[in-house]
CHARMM-style PDB file with segment names, atoms N, HN, CA, C and O in Angstrom:
ATOM      1  N   UNK     1     -14.336  -5.877  11.425  1.00  0.00      PROA
ATOM      2  CA  UNK     1     -14.123  -7.328  11.457  1.00  0.00      PROA
ATOM      3  C   UNK     1     -15.307  -8.044  10.791  1.00  0.00      PROA
ATOM      4  O   UNK     1     -15.168  -9.130  10.229  1.00  0.00      PROA
ATOM      5  N   UNK     2     -16.453  -7.404  10.875  1.00  0.00      PROA
ATOM      6  HN  UNK     2     -16.565  -6.521  11.332  1.00  0.00      PROA
ATOM      7  CA  UNK     2     -17.638  -7.988  10.244  1.00  0.00      PROA
ATOM      8  C   UNK     2     -17.424  -8.115   8.740  1.00  0.00      PROA
ATOM      9  O   UNK     2     -17.847  -9.093   8.124  1.00  0.00      PROA
ATOM     10  N   UNK     3     -16.763  -7.115   8.155  1.00  0.00      PROA
ATOM     11  HN  UNK     3     -16.419  -6.321   8.656  1.00  0.00      PROA
ATOM     12  CA  UNK     3     -16.501  -7.138   6.712  1.00  0.00      PROA
ATOM     13  C   UNK     3     -15.600  -8.327   6.374  1.00  0.00      PROA
ATOM     14  O   UNK     3     -15.793  -8.986   5.352  1.00  0.00      PROA
ATOM     15  N   UNK     4     -14.623  -8.596   7.230  1.00  0.00      PROA
ATOM     16  HN  UNK     4     -14.466  -8.060   8.060  1.00  0.00      PROA
ATOM     17  CA  UNK     4     -13.724  -9.722   6.997  1.00  0.00      PROA
ATOM     18  C   UNK     4     -14.480 -11.038   7.065  1.00  0.00      PROA
ATOM     19  O   UNK     4     -14.228 -11.950   6.278  1.00  0.00      PROA
ATOM     20  N   UNK     5     -15.409 -11.134   8.011  1.00  0.00      PROA
ATOM     21  HN  UNK     5     -15.614 -10.393   8.651  1.00  0.00      PROA
ATOM     22  CA  UNK     5     -16.183 -12.373   8.140  1.00  0.00      PROA
ATOM     23  C   UNK     5     -17.014 -12.611   6.889  1.00  0.00      PROA
ATOM     24  O   UNK     5     -16.984 -13.703   6.321  1.00  0.00      PROA
ATOM     25  N   UNK     6     -17.751 -11.601   6.457  1.00  0.00      PROA
ATOM     26  HN  UNK     6     -17.774 -10.714   6.918  1.00  0.00      PROA
ATOM     27  CA  UNK     6     -18.607 -11.753   5.280  1.00  0.00      PROA
ATOM     28  C   UNK     6     -17.755 -12.064   4.052  1.00  0.00      PROA
ATOM     29  O   UNK     6     -18.150 -12.866   3.206  1.00  0.00      PROA
ATOM     30  N   UNK     7     -16.589 -11.431   3.957  1.00  0.00      PROA
ATOM     31  HN  UNK     7     -16.268 -10.780   4.644  1.00  0.00      PROA
ATOM     32  CA  UNK     7     -15.700 -11.682   2.829  1.00  0.00      PROA
ATOM     33  C   UNK     7     -15.226 -13.124   2.825  1.00  0.00      PROA
ATOM     34  O   UNK     7     -15.270 -13.786   1.788  1.00  0.00      PROA
ATOM     35  N   UNK     8     -14.773 -13.623   3.973  1.00  0.00      PROA
ATOM     36  HN  UNK     8     -14.737 -13.086   4.816  1.00  0.00      PROA
ATOM     37  CA  UNK     8     -14.303 -15.001   4.055  1.00  0.00      PROA
ATOM     38  C   UNK     8     -15.465 -15.961   3.814  1.00  0.00      PROA
ATOM     39  O   UNK     8     -15.295 -17.008   3.190  1.00  0.00      PROA
ATOM     40  N   UNK     9     -16.643 -15.599   4.312  1.00  0.00      PROA
ATOM     41  HN  UNK     9     -16.781 -14.748   4.819  1.00  0.00      PROA
ATOM     42  CA  UNK     9     -17.812 -16.476   4.145  1.00  0.00      PROA
ATOM     43  C   UNK     9     -18.079 -16.708   2.661  1.00  0.00      PROA
ATOM     44  O   UNK     9     -18.337 -17.838   2.246  1.00  0.00      PROA
ATOM     45  N   UNK    10     -18.018 -15.640   1.856  1.00  0.00      PROA
ATOM     46  HN  UNK    10     -17.808 -14.722   2.193  1.00  0.00      PROA
ATOM     47  CA  UNK    10     -18.267 -15.748   0.424  1.00  0.00      PROA
ATOM     48  C   UNK    10     -17.168 -16.575  -0.248  1.00  0.00      PROA
ATOM     49  O   UNK    10     -17.419 -17.261  -1.238  1.00  0.00      PROA
ATOM     50  N   UNK    11     -15.956 -16.505   0.293  1.00  0.00      PROA
ATOM     51  HN  UNK    11     -15.752 -15.947   1.097  1.00  0.00      PROA
ATOM     52  CA  UNK    11     -14.825 -17.205  -0.324  1.00  0.00      PROA
ATOM     53  C   UNK    11     -14.886 -18.706  -0.038  1.00  0.00      PROA
ATOM     54  O   UNK    11     -14.793 -19.514  -0.962  1.00  0.00      PROA
ATOM     55  N   UNK    12     -15.042 -19.087   1.243  1.00  0.00      PROA
ATOM     56  HN  UNK    12     -15.117 -18.431   1.993  1.00  0.00      PROA
ATOM     57  CA  UNK    12     -14.966 -20.510   1.562  1.00  0.00      PROA
ATOM     58  C   UNK    12     -16.313 -21.221   1.475  1.00  0.00      PROA
ATOM     59  O   UNK    12     -16.364 -22.447   1.564  1.00  0.00      PROA
ATOM     60  N   UNK    13     -17.393 -20.482   1.305  1.00  0.00      PROA
ATOM     61  HN  UNK    13     -17.352 -19.485   1.233  1.00  0.00      PROA
ATOM     62  CA  UNK    13     -18.706 -21.117   1.205  1.00  0.00      PROA
ATOM     63  C   UNK    13     -18.792 -22.067   0.002  1.00  0.00      PROA
ATOM     64  O   UNK    13     -19.199 -23.217   0.171  1.00  0.00      PROA
ATOM     65  N   UNK    14     -18.422 -21.622  -1.201  1.00  0.00      PROA
ATOM     66  HN  UNK    14     -18.092 -20.688  -1.338  1.00  0.00      PROA
ATOM     67  CA  UNK    14     -18.516 -22.486  -2.372  1.00  0.00      PROA
ATOM     68  C   UNK    14     -17.281 -23.355  -2.600  1.00  0.00      PROA
ATOM     69  O   UNK    14     -17.326 -24.277  -3.414  1.00  0.00      PROA
ATOM     70  N   UNK    15     -16.192 -23.084  -1.907  1.00  0.00      PROA
ATOM     71  HN  UNK    15     -16.155 -22.335  -1.245  1.00  0.00      PROA
ATOM     72  CA  UNK    15     -14.954 -23.821  -2.151  1.00  0.00      PROA
ATOM     73  C   UNK    15     -14.496 -24.582  -0.906  1.00  0.00      PROA
ATOM     74  O   UNK    15     -14.120 -23.962   0.089  1.00  0.00      PROA
ATOM     75  N   UNK    16     -14.522 -25.924  -0.948  1.00  0.00      PROA
ATOM     76  HN  UNK    16     -14.827 -26.428  -1.756  1.00  0.00      PROA
ATOM     77  CA  UNK    16     -14.086 -26.769   0.166  1.00  0.00      PROA
ATOM     78  C   UNK    16     -12.632 -26.517   0.542  1.00  0.00      PROA
ATOM     79  O   UNK    16     -12.272 -26.569   1.718  1.00  0.00      PROA
ATOM     80  N   UNK    17     -11.793 -26.244  -0.463  1.00  0.00      PROA
ATOM     81  HN  UNK    17     -12.086 -26.202  -1.418  1.00  0.00      PROA
ATOM     82  CA  UNK    17     -10.371 -26.011  -0.195  1.00  0.00      PROA
ATOM     83  C   UNK    17     -10.206 -24.812   0.736  1.00  0.00      PROA
ATOM     84  O   UNK    17      -9.443 -24.862   1.700  1.00  0.00      PROA
ATOM     85  N   UNK    18     -10.927 -23.740   0.436  1.00  0.00      PROA
ATOM     86  HN  UNK    18     -11.547 -23.700  -0.348  1.00  0.00      PROA
ATOM     87  CA  UNK    18     -10.862 -22.544   1.275  1.00  0.00      PROA
ATOM     88  C   UNK    18     -11.398 -22.868   2.659  1.00  0.00      PROA
ATOM     89  O   UNK    18     -10.910 -22.355   3.666  1.00  0.00      PROA
ATOM     90  N   UNK    19     -12.399 -23.716   2.695  1.00  0.00      PROA
ATOM     91  HN  UNK    19     -12.796 -24.132   1.877  1.00  0.00      PROA
ATOM     92  CA  UNK    19     -13.025 -24.081   3.967  1.00  0.00      PROA
ATOM     93  C   UNK    19     -11.996 -24.731   4.895  1.00  0.00      PROA
ATOM     94  O   UNK    19     -11.963 -24.456   6.095  1.00  0.00      PROA
ATOM     95  N   UNK    20     -11.168 -25.588   4.324  1.00  0.00      PROA
ATOM     96  HN  UNK    20     -11.195 -25.811   3.350  1.00  0.00      PROA
ATOM     97  CA  UNK    20     -10.135 -26.257   5.129  1.00  0.00      PROA
ATOM     98  C   UNK    20      -9.143 -25.243   5.685  1.00  0.00      PROA
ATOM     99  O   UNK    20      -8.692 -25.363   6.824  1.00  0.00      PROA
ATOM    100  N   UNK    21      -8.807 -24.246   4.873  1.00  0.00      PROA
ATOM    101  HN  UNK    21      -9.174 -24.149   3.948  1.00  0.00      PROA
ATOM    102  CA  UNK    21      -7.864 -23.215   5.317  1.00  0.00      PROA
ATOM    103  C   UNK    21      -8.448 -22.456   6.499  1.00  0.00      PROA
ATOM    104  O   UNK    21      -7.744 -22.162   7.465  1.00  0.00      PROA
ATOM    105  N   UNK    22      -9.726 -22.142   6.422  1.00  0.00      PROA
ATOM    106  HN  UNK    22     -10.298 -22.381   5.638  1.00  0.00      PROA
ATOM    107  CA  UNK    22     -10.384 -21.404   7.506  1.00  0.00      PROA
ATOM    108  C   UNK    22     -10.404 -22.253   8.772  1.00  0.00      PROA
ATOM    109  O   UNK    22     -10.264 -21.728   9.877  1.00  0.00      PROA
ATOM    110  N   UNK    23     -10.576 -23.557   8.614  1.00  0.00      PROA
ATOM    111  HN  UNK    23     -10.690 -23.984   7.717  1.00  0.00      PROA
ATOM    112  CA  UNK    23     -10.595 -24.457   9.776  1.00  0.00      PROA
ATOM    113  C   UNK    23      -9.265 -24.390  10.514  1.00  0.00      PROA
ATOM    114  O   UNK    23      -9.212 -24.467  11.741  1.00  0.00      PROA
ATOM    115  N   UNK    24      -8.195 -24.246   9.742  1.00  0.00      PROA
ATOM    116  HN  UNK    24      -8.238 -24.183   8.745  1.00  0.00      PROA
ATOM    117  CA  UNK    24      -6.871 -24.174  10.360  1.00  0.00      PROA
ATOM    118  C   UNK    24      -6.701 -22.852  11.100  1.00  0.00      PROA
ATOM    119  O   UNK    24      -6.007 -22.782  12.114  1.00  0.00      PROA
ATOM    120  N   UNK    25      -7.343 -21.802  10.580  1.00  0.00      PROA
ATOM    121  HN  UNK    25      -7.906 -21.859   9.756  1.00  0.00      PROA
ATOM    122  CA  UNK    25      -7.200 -20.479  11.186  1.00  0.00      PROA
ATOM    123  C   UNK    25      -8.111 -20.341  12.398  1.00  0.00      PROA
ATOM    124  O   UNK    25      -7.699 -19.843  13.446  1.00  0.00      PROA
ATOM    125  N   UNK    26      -9.366 -20.791  12.240  1.00  0.00      PROA
ATOM    126  HN  UNK    26      -9.701 -21.195  11.389  1.00  0.00      PROA
ATOM    127  CA  UNK    26     -10.320 -20.671  13.342  1.00  0.00      PROA
ATOM    128  C   UNK    26     -10.738 -22.055  13.837  1.00  0.00      PROA
ATOM    129  O   UNK    26     -10.831 -22.995  13.049  1.00  0.00      PROA
ATOM    130  N   UNK    27     -10.991 -22.180  15.143  1.00  0.00      PROA
ATOM    131  HN  UNK    27     -10.916 -21.415  15.783  1.00  0.00      PROA
ATOM    132  CA  UNK    27     -11.489 -23.440  15.711  1.00  0.00      PROA
ATOM    133  C   UNK    27     -12.847 -23.795  15.105  1.00  0.00      PROA
ATOM    134  O   UNK    27     -13.560 -22.911  14.631  1.00  0.00      PROA
ATOM    135  N   UNK    28     -13.207 -25.064  15.116  1.00  0.00      PROA
ATOM    136  HN  UNK    28     -12.627 -25.782  15.501  1.00  0.00      PROA
ATOM    137  CA  UNK    28     -14.473 -25.505  14.521  1.00  0.00      PROA
ATOM    138  C   UNK    28     -15.685 -24.772  15.097  1.00  0.00      PROA
ATOM    139  O   UNK    28     -16.526 -24.305  14.328  1.00  0.00      PROA
ATOM    140  N   UNK    29     -15.805 -24.654  16.425  1.00  0.00      PROA
ATOM    141  HN  UNK    29     -15.122 -25.033  17.050  1.00  0.00      PROA
ATOM    142  CA  UNK    29     -16.974 -23.965  17.002  1.00  0.00      PROA
ATOM    143  C   UNK    29     -17.063 -22.523  16.527  1.00  0.00      PROA
ATOM    144  O   UNK    29     -18.157 -21.980  16.374  1.00  0.00      PROA
ATOM    145  N   UNK    30     -15.912 -21.907  16.295  1.00  0.00      PROA
ATOM    146  HN  UNK    30     -15.024 -22.348  16.419  1.00  0.00      PROA
ATOM    147  CA  UNK    30     -15.907 -20.498  15.920  1.00  0.00      PROA
ATOM    148  C   UNK    30     -16.489 -20.314  14.529  1.00  0.00      PROA
ATOM    149  O   UNK    30     -17.405 -19.513  14.344  1.00  0.00      PROA
ATOM    150  N   UNK    31     -15.962 -21.054  13.534  1.00  0.00      PROA
ATOM    151  HN  UNK    31     -15.217 -21.704  13.684  1.00  0.00      PROA
ATOM    152  CA  UNK    31     -16.472 -20.865  12.170  1.00  0.00      PROA
ATOM    153  C   UNK    31     -17.874 -21.424  12.041  1.00  0.00      PROA
ATOM    154  O   UNK    31     -18.653 -20.974  11.201  1.00  0.00      PROA
ATOM    155  N   UNK    32     -18.200 -22.407  12.874  1.00  0.00      PROA
ATOM    156  HN  UNK    32     -17.568 -22.773  13.557  1.00  0.00      PROA
ATOM    157  CA  UNK    32     -19.563 -22.947  12.859  1.00  0.00      PROA
ATOM    158  C   UNK    32     -20.551 -21.848  13.264  1.00  0.00      PROA
ATOM    159  O   UNK    32     -21.625 -21.715  12.677  1.00  0.00      PROA
ATOM    160  N   UNK    33     -20.169 -21.070  14.272  1.00  0.00      PROA
ATOM    161  HN  UNK    33     -19.297 -21.179  14.748  1.00  0.00      PROA
ATOM    162  CA  UNK    33     -21.004 -19.953  14.700  1.00  0.00      PROA
ATOM    163  C   UNK    33     -21.135 -18.921  13.594  1.00  0.00      PROA
ATOM    164  O   UNK    33     -22.218 -18.381  13.367  1.00  0.00      PROA
ATOM    165  N   UNK    34     -20.030 -18.645  12.901  1.00  0.00      PROA
ATOM    166  HN  UNK    34     -19.150 -19.083  13.085  1.00  0.00      PROA
ATOM    167  CA  UNK    34     -20.057 -17.652  11.825  1.00  0.00      PROA
ATOM    168  C   UNK    34     -21.005 -18.110  10.715  1.00  0.00      PROA
ATOM    169  O   UNK    34     -21.757 -17.308  10.161  1.00  0.00      PROA
ATOM    170  N   UNK    35     -20.963 -19.401  10.399  1.00  0.00      PROA
ATOM    171  HN  UNK    35     -20.353 -20.053  10.849  1.00  0.00      PROA
ATOM    172  CA  UNK    35     -21.820 -19.929   9.328  1.00  0.00      PROA
ATOM    173  C   UNK    35     -23.287 -19.826   9.741  1.00  0.00      PROA
ATOM    174  O   UNK    35     -24.132 -19.394   8.957  1.00  0.00      PROA
ATOM    175  N   UNK    36     -23.579 -20.228  10.979  1.00  0.00      PROA
ATOM    176  HN  UNK    36     -22.893 -20.580  11.615  1.00  0.00      PROA
ATOM    177  CA  UNK    36     -24.971 -20.186  11.452  1.00  0.00      PROA
ATOM    178  C   UNK    36     -25.471 -18.752  11.542  1.00  0.00      PROA
ATOM    179  O   UNK    36     -26.646 -18.473  11.304  1.00  0.00      PROA
ATOM    180  N   UNK    37     -24.559 -17.846  11.892  1.00  0.00      PROA
ATOM    181  HN  UNK    37     -23.605 -18.072  12.086  1.00  0.00      PROA
ATOM    182  CA  UNK    37     -24.958 -16.443  11.986  1.00  0.00      PROA
ATOM    183  C   UNK    37     -24.868 -15.814  10.613  1.00  0.00      PROA
ATOM    184  OT1 UNK    37     -25.161 -14.629  10.456  1.00  0.00      PROA
TER     185      UNK     37
END
């Protein structure tokens, strides 16, 4: 699952559009934790 997180991080980090998609999939606190970690 760690590989999936790092993969998604690289995808939505530079692209706001991808970021919105991730927000729909994961709650705000969840992806916020992933970004901080």
